[in-house]
N, C-alpha and C positions, 0 to 999 in steps of 0.2 A: 022183631028187635032184633034177631039174628040172622035174617035173611040174607045181607050181605054177606057171610061165610057161607053161605051155600052152593054148591060146586056142583053143576052138569057134567058130564060127558064132555059134550061141547065148550064149555069153560075150560075144563083140562087141555082137550086139544085145542082149542085157542092160544093156550099162554104155550104149551109145546113148541108150536108151530111159529109164533112170533119167538119162543125163545132161539132158535135152530136159525130163523132168519137174522135175528140178531149177530148170534153164533157165528155164521156164515160170512155175514158183511163185514164182521171184526177181520177173519183173518182173510177177508179179501183186502183191507183198508192196514193190516198190521205193517209198519216199517213204511209208510207213506206220513206226510204232514197231515193228509187228509182224518188222519185217525184222531186225531188230538180235537178236530172241528167236529167229526163224530160224537166222540163221548162229550165236549160239550152241549150240542144237541141235544142226545141221550138223555144228561144231568136238568136239560131245562124241561122236558119230557116230562120227566118222572117228577119234578117238582110240579111239573103242572096238574097232573094229574093228584098229586096230595091236598092240596090247594084246593082243587074239585073237590074231593072226599072231605074235607073239613070244610066247605060251604064258604071258603076264605073268595067272593065274590070278584071284588077288586083285582086283587092279584093273579088269580087263575084268571079272568077276563084279559088282561094286560100279556099276560104267558099266552093265553090261547090264540089274540089276533098275532101276536111274533111268531108264534107257530105256523099259524095260518099264511100268513104273509111270507112266511122263509121258504115257500114249495120252489121261487125262482131262485132265490138265494143259492138252494141245494144243488140245481140244476148247472149253476156258475161255476160253484166249487167242487163237484162231483164231474163233472163233464168228461174225464179223461174216461173215468171207470163205468159210468153211463156209455160212452159210445163204445167201450170194450164189450161190454155185454151186450148191446145192440148190434154190434158187429159179428159176436159170436153167434146169436140167434139168426142172423139171416145169412150165415156160410153155412150153417148148419144142412146136414144132412138126412131130415128126419125117415126117410126110407132106409138108413142104414145106421139101425142103435147102436153099434159099438162105436161108430164115428158118432154118433149125437153125446152118449156117456163120456167119449174123449173130451168133448168139447166141454163139458161142466166140470171136467176139472180145474176150470180158470177160477173158480170157487176155494182151490185146494190150496196152501200153503207148500205144501213138497211136490217137487215134479220129477217122476220117476222114470228118468230117460238115459240111455245109456251115450253119451256122447264123448267121444276120442280127441277128449278135449286139448292133448299134448301135442296129435299131429294137426291141429286147427293153429295153434299158438306157435308151433314151430314151422308151419306156413306162412304165418304173417309176420315171424321175427325175419325169415330168410328175404320174403318180398319188403319186408322193411330197408333189409342191408342194401338191395338193388332199386330200390324206390321204386316197387312195381305197384300202383294204384289197385285196391280190390276193397270190396265189400261184401262181407258176409251175413247175412239173416239167417240166424238158427230160431228155429221155431220151437216156442213152448207149448203150450197149451191152446192159446188162440190159433185155431186153422187159419193157413196163409196160401190156401187153396185158390182166393178171389187175387192173390198176386200170382203164383205159380202160373196162372192161365194166360197171361202177359208176358211171358219169356220162352225157351225151349225145355222142353220135359228133358228129366235126365236121373237114372235111377242106379248110382253109382258110392259104392261105398267109400267114407270119407277119409281121404290121406292126405299127408302132407304133397306127395307128387301132384296129385291127381289138383290139388288147388293151385300149385303153384303154376299148372300148364292150363290151365282155366282162365288165369289171372295175365298171362304172358301176353307182352304187348303186342304181338305180332299173331295171336290167338285171335280167332273171330267169336269166341265165347266172352271176350274180356269185359267187354262193354253191361253193364248196368249190374247186378247185384244177383250172387249166388244164393240159394237157398237149401239149409242142411234141416233136414227133418229125421227123428229118429237114427242118427248117423249116417243117412245116406245123401248125396248131393239129388235132388230135385228138380230142380230148375236151375238154367244159366241164364242171362241176359235179361232179367227182369225188371219191369220198370216198376219203381216204387214212388209211392205218394211223399209231395215234396210239403216239407214243415212250412208253415207260413210264420213261424213267429219273428218278430221283433229281435227278439232280445240274444240271439246268436250272432256272435261275432260278424262282424265282414268278413274277415281273413277264411272264414270255413264258406267253402264250396257248394256245389249241388251235390257231390256226395256225402257230405255229412249231414244236408238238409232233409235229404232222402234218407238216409240212418237216423235220423233226429223223429223225420216224420213217422216212419213204420211200426218206431218203438212207441209213439206217442199214441198210436191207431190199435196197436196191438201188445201183448208181454213179449215178444219177440227181442231178443238182444241182438247185436251189431257187432261185428268186430270191422275197422275200419282203418286201411291203411293209405296214408297220405303220398300221392307220387313228388311231392312238389319235398317235404322233408321228411317222406320214411317215418313217421310218426305212427304209432298204433294209438288208436282213439277205440274205447268200450263204451258203447252207449246203450242205456236201459232206461224206460221206461221215459223218454225224450232229454234225457239227462246223458253228461259224459262222465263216467265213473273213473274217479283218478287211482293209480296204482304206483308203486315206486317200482317194480321189477317183473321181469317175464315169467319167475315165479308166483307171485302175487297175483297178474294177472290172470294165473292159470286157475289160481288159487280160487279167485273170484268167479270165473267161470264156470267151474265144478260146482263150487256152491249154489250157483243157479238153476243146477239140474240133478241137485240130490236133495 
């Protein structure tokens, strides 16, 4: 009668692995709209298991069909997160263990990387005053090697003067995006994927669509200076992040790297 409470080592291991999977899934989705959907699905699954244990066949059958038919819905809802995961796997160098484990950090909610955000913001502010167009992509945990290869490699410490010289209108490096990794400019004239979203206002050009495109496909963040208005945009997860002052923008950028 008490067979259902007997646990083997494999049962404990199974529960532990599921718990770890759920924990890291929660950390990945935390702070996004998808977290509410994930919690709802988890509750339905829990209720389904309870109804199965209580032999409530009709309700458990309905919930079972609902969950089994929800795979396609899950792919649609979590397409951005699934795409980031597959992209991480596809761009990982498995022969380099250090690089591989760095890739796995996309599951973490904290990113430890010393980025000179003050220098970047000051450069953007200066270019904003002169209405110099700029697109800066800052790598977080997803590798941007597949994008770096489309531009010109560089290995220079980030500073205000360097960024301004790269995007100077007569500079041969100003076209395309500049990628920053671990406080170093690692590539210029990079070609970014263009977002095909239909909800982007028509007043935004290719530079904005490129920034949104790369932030949709990876967890990188983008700083963009419009050459028409001088406005500085901060783009993350395919969305414009609003701010009220240069100091607040700097704080938001720091928070994304601490």
